[in-house]
C-alpha positions as CSV (number, residue, x, y, z in Angstrom):
1,M,14.3,-16.1,8.3
2,V,12.7,-14.1,5.5
3,K,9.1,-15.0,4.6
4,T,7.7,-14.0,1.2
5,F,4.4,-14.3,-0.5
6,A,2.7,-12.6,-3.4
7,C,-0.8,-12.0,-4.9
8,S,-2.3,-10.3,-7.9
9,F,-5.7,-8.9,-8.8
10,T,-7.4,-6.7,-11.3
11,A,-7.3,-2.9,-10.5
12,T,-11.0,-2.6,-9.6
13,N,-12.4,-1.5,-6.2
14,L,-13.9,-4.9,-5.4
15,D,-10.8,-6.9,-6.4
16,A,-8.5,-4.5,-4.6
17,R,-10.5,-4.8,-1.4
18,S,-10.3,-8.6,-1.6
19,G,-6.5,-8.5,-2.5
20,I,-5.6,-6.1,0.4
21,A,-7.6,-8.2,2.8
22,S,-5.8,-11.4,1.8
23,V,-2.4,-9.7,2.2
24,V,-3.2,-8.3,5.7
25,D,-4.8,-11.6,6.8
26,R,-1.6,-13.4,5.8
27,L,0.6,-10.8,7.6
28,R,-1.5,-11.4,10.8
29,T,-0.9,-15.1,10.6
30,L,2.8,-14.5,10.2
31,G,2.8,-12.7,13.6
32,I,2.8,-9.0,12.8
33,P,1.3,-7.2,15.9
34,A,-2.3,-6.2,15.3
35,A,-1.7,-2.4,15.6
36,R,1.1,-2.5,13.1
37,A,-0.9,-4.7,10.8
38,D,-3.7,-2.1,10.9
39,E,-1.2,0.6,9.9
40,V,0.1,-1.5,7.1
41,Q,-3.5,-2.0,5.9
42,I,-4.1,1.7,5.9
43,A,-1.0,2.5,3.9
44,L,-1.5,-0.4,1.5
45,T,-5.1,0.5,0.9
46,E,-4.2,4.1,0.1
47,A,-1.5,3.0,-2.3
48,V,-3.6,0.4,-4.1
49,N,-6.6,2.8,-4.3
50,N,-4.3,5.2,-6.1
51,V,-3.6,2.5,-8.7
52,V,-7.3,1.7,-9.0
53,E,-8.2,5.4,-9.4
54,H,-5.3,6.7,-11.5
55,A,-3.2,4.0,-13.2
56,Y,-5.5,3.0,-16.0
57,P,-7.4,6.1,-17.0
58,D,-7.8,5.4,-20.7
59,A,-7.9,1.6,-20.7
60,A,-9.5,-1.4,-19.1
61,P,-8.1,-2.0,-15.5
62,G,-4.9,-3.9,-15.5
63,D,-3.3,-6.1,-12.9
64,V,-1.9,-5.1,-9.6
65,R,0.8,-7.3,-8.2
66,I,1.8,-7.3,-4.5
67,K,4.8,-9.0,-3.1
68,A,5.5,-9.0,0.7
69,E,8.9,-9.8,2.2
70,L,8.9,-10.2,6.0
71,S,11.9,-10.5,8.2
72,P,11.9,-10.3,12.0
73,E,12.8,-6.5,11.8
74,R,11.0,-5.2,8.8
75,L,8.3,-5.7,6.1
76,W,8.8,-4.7,2.5
77,I,5.6,-4.5,0.4
78,S,6.1,-4.0,-3.3
79,I,3.2,-2.9,-5.4
80,Q,3.5,-3.1,-9.2
81,D,1.2,-2.1,-12.0
82,A,1.6,-1.4,-15.7
83,G,-0.5,1.7,-15.7
84,A,0.3,5.3,-16.3
85,P,3.5,6.6,-14.6
86,Y,3.4,9.2,-11.9
87,P,3.6,12.7,-13.1
88,N,7.2,13.7,-13.7
89,G,8.3,10.3,-12.5
90,Q,7.8,11.4,-8.9
91,L,5.5,10.4,-6.1
92,P,3.3,13.2,-4.6
93,E,5.0,14.8,-1.6
94,G,2.1,14.0,0.7
95,N,1.9,17.3,2.5
96,P,-0.9,17.3,5.1
97,A,-4.1,18.9,4.0
98,D,-5.2,22.1,5.7
99,V,-8.1,21.1,8.0
100,N,-8.3,24.5,9.8
101,V,-11.1,25.6,7.5
102,P,-14.9,25.6,7.7
103,V,-16.4,22.1,7.5
104,Q,-17.9,22.8,4.1
105,N,-14.4,23.7,2.8
106,L,-12.6,20.5,4.0
107,P,-11.0,18.6,1.1
108,E,-12.5,15.3,0.1
109,G,-9.1,13.8,-0.7
110,G,-5.5,14.6,-0.5
111,F,-4.7,12.6,2.7
112,G,-3.5,9.4,1.1
113,W,0.2,10.2,0.4
114,F,0.5,11.9,3.7
115,L,-0.8,8.8,5.5
116,I,1.4,6.5,3.5
117,R,4.5,8.5,4.3
118,E,3.6,8.8,8.0
119,L,2.9,5.1,8.4
120,A,5.8,3.6,6.3
121,N,9.4,4.0,7.4
122,N,10.6,4.1,3.8
123,V,8.8,4.8,0.5
124,Q,10.5,4.2,-2.9
125,Y,9.2,4.5,-6.4
126,E,10.7,3.7,-9.8
127,R,9.4,3.2,-13.3
128,S,11.0,0.4,-15.2
129,E,10.1,-1.7,-18.2
130,G,6.7,0.0,-18.4
131,N,5.8,-0.7,-14.8
132,N,5.3,1.4,-11.7
133,N,7.1,-0.1,-8.8
134,L,6.2,1.2,-5.4
135,S,7.9,-0.2,-2.3
136,L,6.9,0.5,1.3
137,C,9.0,-0.5,4.2
138,F,7.6,-1.0,7.7
139,E,9.7,-1.6,10.8
140,I,8.2,-4.7,12.5
141,Q,8.6,-6.7,15.7
142,V,7.2,-10.0,14.7
143,T,5.6,-12.0,17.5
144,S,4.9,-15.7,17.5
145,P,1.5,-16.4,16.0
146,S,-0.9,-17.4,18.7
147,A,-2.3,-20.9,18.8
148,G,-5.7,-19.6,19.6
149,P,-8.1,-20.6,22.4
């Protein structure tokens, strides 16, 4: 049985944090193992932070819409925004940053797309009807939600 849910929030740091937390909390109640839920949270946070930081550079923050579709074998998370398209219509490659440098030369960023691609089993992007549509697929073994103590 496929379970779906959705949420939306404004592309601000505070609203993004709250929106991501609500998605991950819902996934946990649906039986996603804790370690996999943590990985989904990291990838989702990186993807949504990209929207917050880059999608609306010359305008007021717009909305971010997240839809989750969970089956017993996989989780698809779709993230949609009406912000600026990715350069050349392509996602960044997500190559690992070189960390074999002196501490003062370590990059401050550049790890996000590498993490997303490492944690998700499939990453897809398309621009349609003025929207960015990013889909992340995670292989999942759903467990029965615990009844608690």
